[in-house]
Structures are given as structure tokens and as C-alpha cells.
N, C-alpha and C positions, 0 to 999 in steps of 0.2 A: 229700702233702707232710708232712714231719715237723714237729712243733712244737718240736723241740729246736733252740735257738739255736746257730748256728755262728759262728766267727770269720770276719770278712770275708777273703776270699781262701782260706779253707780248703775243701778238697774233701770233700764228704760221703762217708761210707763206706756205699755203698748195700747192700753185702752184709751188713754188720753191722746196718744199720737193718732190713733185711728179716728177718734171723734174730731180732733182738730183738722185732720186732712179731709174728712168727709164734709165738714161744714165750713171750712175756710176760716177757722178761728185759731187763736194761739194755743199752744200746748198748755200754757199757764191757765188760760180761760177754761180749757177742757178739764184740767185737773180740778179747778174750782167748782165746775158744774158737777163732776163726779162726786166730789166731797159733799156737795149740797143736796144732790138729787138721788144719789145711790148709783147702782149699776144696771138698772133696767134700761135696755137700749132704746125702747120706744119713748120712755120718759126723757132720756138724755137727748134724743134727736129733737124732740119738741122744745126742750129747754134751750138747746143750742140754736135752733132756728129763731126762737124768741129773742135771745141775746143778740144774735146777728142782726135781726131787724131793728133792734134798739140802737145799734151802732151805726146803721145806715142813715 
């Protein structure tokens, strides 16, 4: 379970939470990547690693 508080009635974005947790990025960043790259996991993993390396 995520420690991120959500608004009552809001649906959690499980794909974004999973991507964020897997790559150590924020949920907002994960949502942005999903919106930009689509839902293919391999593509998202690559994009997340690229974004993470830019931040370091």
C-alpha cells in the first residue's frame, strides 16, 4: 500500500505507483512518462531510467 495520501473518491493510479516505486521517481513524473510514452512496460522502464539519469 502506498503512503501517498489521496483525495477521498480519487482512484489511485496503480501503473504510475508501480513505475515510481520501481525506478525511484515521483508519482507525478511516472504519470507524465505514461502520458508521453504510452503503456508499454519496456518503453516506460527505458524512459524512467533515462529521466532518472538526467536528474542525477
